[in-house]
N, C-alpha and C positions, 0 to 999 in steps of 0.2 A: 259615340265613343270610338277610339282608335281600334281598327280591326287587325292590327298586327298580331302574329301569334303570341300567345302568353308566355311568360317566363316566371322563374322563381328566384328570389333573393333570400338566402338564409343568413340572418344576422346573429352571430354567436359572440359570446364573451362571458366573463364572470357575471354573477348577479350584481346589479348596481353599476355595471360598467358604462352604461349609456345606450344599451340596445334599443330600449323602447323609444328613447328620444330620436334616435336615428331612424327607426321604423316609421314613426309618425311623420317625421320630416320627409322621408322618402315617399310615403303614401301621398302626402300633400303635393309634393312636386310632380309625381306621376299624374295625379289628378289634374294639375295645371297643364300637363301635356296631353290631356284627354285620354289617359290610360287608366282604366278602372282597375284598382288593385285592392285585395283584401289582406289585412294583417292577421296572421294566425299567431296569437299571443299564447305562449305555452301555459302560463298560470291560469288564464281564463278557460282554456280548453281542458286543462287537467281537471278543473272543477266540474266541467260538463261531463267528462268521462266517468268520474267517480266522486261520490260525495266525500270520501276520505282519501285525498291524494296520497299515494304511496311512492316512495322514491328508491326502492330496492333496485338492484341492477336489472332484475327480470321485469319489474314494473316500468322502469325507464325504457328498456328495449321495446316493450309492447307499446308504450306511449309514443315514442319517437318513430317507430315504424308506422303506427296509425297516423301520426301527424304527416309523415312523408306521403302516405297513401292519399290523404285528403288533399295535400298540395298537388299530387300527381293528377288526381281527378279534376281538380279545379283548373289546372293549366291545360289539360286536354280539352276542357270545355271553354277555353278562351279567357279564363280569369287569371290575371297576374297575381302571384302570391308573394307576400313578404312574411317570412318566418321570423318571429321575435322569440327566440328560444335558445337558452344556454346550450342544451345538448352537450353535456360534458364530455362525451366520448366522440372521437373522430368518426368512429364507425357509424354512429347515428346520422351524421351529416353526409358521410360518404354514401350511405344507403340512399338518401334522398337524391343526391347528385346522380346516382345510377338510374333512379326511377324517373327523373325529370330531365329531359335532354337540354332544355334551355334554362340553365341553373348557374348562379354564381354564389360564392360564399364570401361574406363580409365578416372580418374579425374586428371586434371592438376591443382593442388592447388597452387595458387599464390596470395599474398596479393594485394589488389586493388591498393595501392599506387605504387607498382612496375609495375603493368600493365599500370597505367597512365603514369609513367615515360617512359616506353618502347614505347607504342602507335605508332607502325610502320605504321598503316593505318590512323592515325589521328582521330580515333573514339572518343576518350575522348576530344580531342581539339575541334572537331565539337560540342560536347555536351556543353562544356564550352562557346563556341561562340554562342550557341542558335540555331545551325543548325541541331541538333539531340535531340530528346526528349525521346528516348527509349533505351538507352545503358544499357545492362544488368550489374548489379552490381552498377550502378550509378543512373539512373532514373527508371529502370525496375528491378524487383527482379530477382536474379539468385538463383536458388534452386540447391545447390550442391547435388550430389548423396548421399543417406543415406548409401548405402552399395556398393561402387564401387569395382570392381574386382581388380583394381590396382590404387594406389594413387601415383602420381608423384609430387614432389615439383618443381614447375616451376621456383622458385627463387633459388633453391639449387642443384637439381639433374642434372647431366650431361646426355645428350641424350643417350649415350651408356649404362649407368647403368639403365636408365629408360627402354630402349628397352629390356635389359636382363630380367627385372622383368615382362614385358609384355609377352615375349616369354616363361618364366617359367610358367605363368598362362595358356597360350595357350597350352603348352605341358601337363600341369597337367590336363587339361580338355580333353586331347586327340584330340585337334583341329589340332595339328601338332606334328611331331616327335620331341623328345627332341633335342635341338641344341647341337652339340658336342663341 
């Protein structure tokens, strides 16, 4: 595997914006470049941290600081990290940026109405039915990045073109060799 120093990519956006698609495509492309990367998917990790995931502000602060810590430890040990996590407050992502020196933030910008139509996990449906009261962008504020390193239009960009833009930024920061 490539022995360049590890880095982290935080992919943020509303639920159902396309974060997981971008994360999977990026992990695959990095693998093609001989860079071993781990995807830290927030929904899966939240289930590991607690049998009953909670979404209060305090619970989210704890979860996202823990997620950032895991990313920091992994990158310090040479593992590139892709965060697939909404992290509805800028402060959560900014904290990770301060902890991980080789870090970029990718914003998957997608209109709420399209996210609601997609709804692969039924998040918005649960909110409409009264089973969820804290869905970012709907009942809880989502703070988009003020200066993301990459913006991807979740309703327009093809994953391949999005990945090329991410790779260009990573190469421009000398986090990886320029893809050929």
